[in-house]
C-alpha positions as CSV (number, residue, x, y, z in Angstrom):
1,M,7.3,107.6,-34.1
2,A,10.1,105.2,-35.1
3,W,9.8,101.8,-35.2
4,R,13.0,101.6,-32.7
5,D,10.6,103.9,-30.0
6,F,8.0,101.9,-30.8
7,I,8.9,98.3,-29.4
8,L,12.1,100.0,-26.9
9,K,9.9,102.3,-25.1
10,N,8.0,100.3,-22.4
11,F,10.2,97.1,-23.0
12,W,9.4,95.3,-20.1
13,L,6.0,95.7,-20.1
14,K,5.2,94.7,-23.2
15,L,6.6,91.8,-22.2
16,F,4.7,90.6,-19.7
17,S,2.2,91.3,-21.6
18,L,2.9,89.7,-23.9
19,A,4.2,86.1,-21.6
20,L,1.0,86.7,-19.5
21,A,-1.4,86.5,-22.3
22,T,0.2,83.3,-23.3
23,V,0.1,82.0,-20.2
24,I,-3.7,82.2,-19.7
25,W,-4.2,80.7,-23.7
26,F,-2.3,77.9,-22.5
27,T,-4.2,77.2,-19.5
28,V,-7.7,78.1,-21.1
29,N,-6.9,75.7,-24.0
30,A,-5.7,73.0,-21.6
31,I,-8.7,73.2,-19.7
32,L,-10.7,72.9,-22.8
33,H,-9.0,70.1,-24.3
34,E,-8.0,68.0,-20.9
35,P,-10.2,64.4,-20.8
36,K,-13.5,64.9,-18.8
37,S,-13.9,61.6,-16.3
38,D,-16.2,59.4,-17.0
39,A,-18.3,59.9,-13.7
40,L,-18.4,63.7,-14.7
41,V,-19.5,62.9,-18.3
42,D,-21.4,59.9,-18.4
43,D,-23.5,59.8,-15.3
44,T,-26.3,57.1,-15.9
45,A,-27.2,53.8,-14.3
46,Q,-28.4,51.2,-14.8
47,Q,-31.3,49.3,-12.2
48,K,-32.6,46.1,-12.2
49,F,-36.3,45.4,-10.9
50,T,-37.5,42.0,-9.7
51,R,-40.9,40.2,-10.1
52,V,-42.4,42.5,-12.4
53,P,-45.8,41.4,-12.7
54,I,-47.6,41.0,-16.8
55,T,-50.7,42.6,-16.9
56,V,-52.4,41.1,-19.9
57,M,-55.0,43.0,-22.7
58,M,-57.4,41.7,-24.5
59,N,-60.8,43.7,-26.8
60,A,-63.0,44.6,-23.9
61,A,-65.6,42.1,-26.5
62,D,-63.5,38.8,-26.4
63,T,-65.0,37.3,-22.5
64,R,-62.0,34.4,-22.9
65,S,-60.1,34.2,-20.0
66,F,-56.0,33.9,-20.6
67,R,-52.9,33.8,-18.0
68,V,-49.1,34.2,-19.0
69,V,-46.4,31.8,-18.1
70,P,-43.8,33.3,-16.7
71,G,-45.9,35.7,-14.6
72,E,-43.8,37.8,-13.4
73,V,-40.4,39.1,-15.7
74,T,-37.5,41.0,-14.6
75,V,-36.8,44.4,-16.1
76,T,-33.0,46.2,-16.3
77,V,-33.6,50.0,-17.2
78,S,-31.0,52.5,-17.9
79,G,-31.0,56.4,-17.0
80,K,-29.5,59.5,-15.8
81,F,-28.6,58.0,-11.4
82,L,-31.2,60.8,-10.1
83,V,-34.2,59.8,-11.9
84,L,-33.9,56.2,-11.5
85,Q,-33.6,56.6,-7.7
86,R,-37.3,58.0,-8.1
87,I,-39.0,55.1,-8.9
88,T,-39.7,51.9,-8.0
89,D,-40.8,48.9,-9.6
90,K,-45.0,50.4,-9.5
91,D,-43.6,52.4,-12.2
92,I,-42.1,50.2,-14.6
93,Q,-44.9,48.3,-16.3
94,A,-44.9,44.8,-18.6
95,F,-47.8,43.7,-20.4
96,V,-48.5,41.3,-23.5
97,N,-51.7,43.1,-26.0
98,L,-53.5,39.8,-27.1
99,S,-56.0,42.4,-28.6
100,A,-55.4,42.0,-32.0
101,A,-54.2,38.0,-31.5
102,R,-57.2,35.5,-32.8
103,D,-55.4,31.8,-32.2
104,I,-53.6,32.6,-29.6
105,E,-53.8,29.6,-27.0
106,G,-50.2,28.6,-26.9
107,A,-48.5,31.5,-28.4
108,A,-45.8,32.7,-26.9
109,K,-45.9,36.1,-27.3
110,K,-43.2,39.6,-27.0
111,I,-43.8,41.5,-23.9
112,Q,-43.5,45.2,-23.8
113,I,-42.2,47.3,-21.6
114,V,-43.7,51.0,-20.7
115,A,-41.0,52.3,-18.4
116,P,-41.4,56.5,-17.1
117,E,-39.7,59.2,-19.3
118,G,-35.6,59.4,-19.3
119,V,-35.4,55.8,-18.5
120,S,-34.6,53.8,-21.7
121,L,-34.7,49.4,-21.3
122,V,-31.7,47.8,-21.4
123,R,-33.4,44.1,-20.5
124,V,-36.6,42.3,-20.4
125,D,-36.4,38.6,-19.1
126,P,-37.8,36.5,-20.0
127,A,-38.3,38.2,-23.4
128,M,-41.5,36.4,-24.3
129,V,-44.0,34.3,-22.7
130,R,-46.3,31.6,-23.0
131,I,-50.3,31.9,-23.4
132,E,-51.7,29.6,-21.7
133,R,-56.5,29.8,-21.8
134,V,-58.0,29.8,-17.8
135,N,-60.9,27.0,-18.6
136,S,-64.0,28.9,-17.2
137,P,-66.1,26.8,-14.8
138,Q,-69.2,25.1,-16.0
139,P,-72.7,26.2,-15.6
């Protein structure tokens, strides 16, 4: 078969196939390199939980009583929108660990937060609390 016959035989069919392949290539390339909208790519959200009570963790052998001031915090978390819809303020736990501390009366301690899986902590307000000793009644 001569080169001339190779090119000219079914020329219009070959030209149409080349044009169609070019259109398909440009379409796929445009879809792959198209900038994603924020709504489709980033479906994260933030949620604020107010008045989350603070728990005081202490060694079981320690008989002293303490309270924290303030007793509640505001916790802001972020995560996927669907995950945040399912959690409540009961799923967020705030605590102050006093188990390893010796002289803790009047000290400022950092609040620690436990959040459900898939949720990350953004902010705790206030981040520190003051520790006060509660006077136990005299027998």
